[in-house]
N, C-alpha and C positions, 0 to 999 in steps of 0.2 A: 552590086544587084543591079540591077540595070532600076530606078525610082515606075508607080504605077503614075495611066495615064492621064493628069487628069490636067486640065488648061491652070486652076484655081489656084491648086499647093498638091503639089510630090513630097511624099513620104519616099522614105528611103528606112532597110533593114539590112544590118549585117555581122555575121559573126564571127569571132578568129577562127574559131573550123568548125567543124560539122559534130566531131565525134567524141563524146566525152563520158567518163566516166559515172559512173548517178550517182549525187551527194555532190558533188564537182562545185566551184564556182560557172554560172555559166549567163556569160556574159554579152549582154546582145549591143548593134549600139540602132542611135530611130533616127535619122533626122528628118526635116520640117525643113519648108520655105517651102514662102509665103508670093503666089501666083498669082495672086486677086487683083493688085491693084490696088487693093484697101491696109489700112491697116488690121493688124484681126486680133481679137480678147478672146485666148483658148479655154473656157471656161466648163467642166457640169453643170452640166438643166433638165429640169426632173428628172433628173436618176442618169443620164447617156454621163460615160464616165469622158473628156475629150481625150483621154491616153489613158490606149490601153491593148491588150494583146490578142486573138483567136489564135486557141491551139486545138490541137486535136490531133491523134490516131490515124490512118494513112489510111486506118479501114471507116474514118468520118465519125467517128467515138471524139468530141468534143470534150475539152478540161479547162474544169472551170478556178477558176483561183482558188486561191488558198485560203481569202477573205475579200468578199464577191462587195464589204463595201468599203475597199479604200477608196481615200482620199488625195489628189492629189494637187496642190497650189496653184491656183490659176496664171493663166501667160502670155503676152503680149506678142509681138513678132511685124514687126515695122513692114512698109514696103519692099518687096524684093529682098527680105532678111533669112534667116538660114538659121534652128536652134537643132543641137546633136547633144541628147540625154544616153548615157549606158547602161544598162541597168539586165540587176539579177535574175533572172528566170527560177534560177533558187532559191528564192525567197518568197514570187511571188506566186510559182503553179504547183503540184505536186506532180512533180518528172523523176520519184525514185524507180518509177515502170519499167525495167528494161526490151528496147522497143523503137518504133520510127516516130515522128511528129512533125509533119507542120504547122511552121511557126508567119502569120503574119503581125504585122505595126500598126495599128490604129487608130487616127488621129480624127474627134468630132469637132466641127463650128457648129455655133448656133446658126449662121450665117450662110454656111456651101452645105452643113450636110456633112456626111464621113469619106470619110478618105484611108486606103489601109494601102500597105504595100505589096509586091508581091510573096508570096509562101517561098519560105527555107524548109529543106525540110533537115534534122537533128536526128542523128543516132546518138541512143543512149544505152551502153554496155555495158560490163563490169569487168574486172581484172583481174587475170589468177589469183591469188588469195599463194604472198609465202613465206606468212609469219602470224600468226597472232595469240593473244596472252587475253583473260578480263584479270584487270586490279584492283584489289581496292584503293580508293583516299585515301591518303596516308591522316589520323585525324579525326576522321567521319568511321565514329564507331554507332552508330545507328544503326536501326533493322529495316531503315525505309528502302524504297526501289534504286534508291538517286546517291545508294554505298558501293559502285562497280561500272568500270568501266570494259566495253576491248576496244582493243587495237590491232588494229590489222596494218599491215605491209603487203600492194599491193602490185603488179605488173602490169602496164597494159601496153600490146605492142603491136604498133599503129607502121603505118610502110613502109613510113625509111626510119623512125628509132625507137627506141620504146620508155616508156614514162611508168615509172619510180608516181606509188602512191598512197598516204596516212590515211587513213579516214577512225577515226574517234566518236566509237556510239555510249548508247544507254540503250543495248536491245532490251532490256527489260519493258524499259516507259517506249522505247521504238525513239530516241531523238537524236542526231544526228550531229554530232558536236562540230566536226573538224571533218575532210576531204582537199585534204593538200594536195596538189603536186608537186613536189619535191621537183621535178627536173628529168633530164637525160637520163640513161639506166643503162650500163656499159653489163647485157644477160647473162654474159660468160662466166661471170663473175658473179655472189653474193654479199650483198650490203651486211652492216652489219648491225645491231640495233640493241643496245641497251638501257635497261629503266636504271636512275636514280635515288636515291633513298626518297624522294618525293616523289615516285614515278615518273617526274619526268623523261618521254618517250626522249633519245637519240640515234638518229641513225646517219652512220655515215658512208656513201657509195659512188660508186665509180663513176663515175657521166664519161669522160671515154682515156682514149691510150694517157697517160698519167695527171690526170687531175680527177679531184673528192670535189664530193661536194658535203658540208658535214651541219644537221640541220638540228636541235631541241628544239621538241613538244611539248605541251602541257598539260596537263586530260582535262580541260578546258580547249583545247582544241588551240590553242595559239601560240607562235610559232616563239618563240623565245633567245632564235637564236640564230643566225648563218652565215656556214663561214664555208669559202671555196678554199679549196687546197692543192699542192701542183709537189709529186713522188716521182725528183727525176730521176731515182734509186729503187727506195722502199717503197713495196706499199704500207699507206700507216693505218691506224688500228686503235680502235675504243678500245680503254680501259678506268677496268670504277677499283676507286681505290678502299681500302681498308673503311670511311669513317661517310664511303656509299655516292661519293663524288666521281659525275662519269669527265672524260679527257679524251681529246684526241694526241696518242702517239705518233710523231713522225711526222712529218710532210711537212708544207713551209704554205702558209696564208700566204694571200692573194687577193685581190682584188677582179676579177672579172672585169667590170666597170671597166677598170682608169683604161689610158691610153694606154697601148703598148710601145713601149721606147725604142725610136727610134737608131735603125740598121745603122749604125756607125764606122762611115770606110779607112783602113786605115793610111795615110798620106806615102811619100817613097820616103821620105825623110824620116819618118817616122819604121824603115823600116830596117832593123841590124847589117851595122855594113862587111862586106868581109874579108874575112882575113885577107893578106896580101902573099903573097905563093913569095918566097923568100928565096925563088932558083927566077926570077922576070923582077925586074925594075918594075919601083911603080911605077904607074902613070899620073901625071899630071893632070891636076884640079881647074877646069876652066869654070870662073862664076858665073851661072847667070842671065842672061840678056832679060832685065825685067821685061824689057816695050815688046817683047816676042810673046803672041799665043803658046798657052800650055795648052802639054797634048798630055800631061801625063793624070792632073787631078781626074779621077773616074769621075762621071756623068751621076749627081745625084737621083734619086730615088726619087718618082711619085706616086 
């Protein structure tokens, strides 16, 4: 994304993608570069916020921040220096309504005035409901409205993949505790989902051929465990024991971030020696010349 065409300050706004499921974290990165030739102090002045966003619907309706009185600490930028900030817009703006929005980052300097990034259009959508259940909170015997959670499993199809999402919310009070993107999902298979004795959610999804992702999430939306599994033979599955615990049966856990094991080529000397023909005379064996260049060792792969 190109920065604004200003001689004294550049503001750039980037997003990881342009389509999001409602309530999931919407992370944007704002980069600010000082080209004024002087050190700048960026701070709020007389109600003018030095850092913020302009968000509007495509028909021009502005979206105000959830808390218009937010405060951000002042910051100094040296001559020619750049700073970058990553912001979760979901926490700052009510972007739960489905539709498209135009987003700009704005920076205010008391010496120079306002600067804005070019707009970026993002789309808020919702996935296809695969599974949903409303459960109580173990140990909470009160009659208030905060004693239940609705758990939803959603799929969201993009051009090149399908994502799986988990949402936990209190529909009575309108509180969404999480909308987690759990990862890629092979849509022709069904994810396994179970609840344990604490009503924590366990999901096992097929993310790629012979690869699976296991997630455990509490009713407060916190991810308690994430593991990846390889299944070269049989598909793993979830199993609940008599005491209410849920575990993965089958498959081999592995770290997908680990460096792959390098391919090892066998040497000529490692190959099995063929059995001699009983009707033929064994050939004589000559010792190799250590000074001669080797043409038998395979080239190393790069």
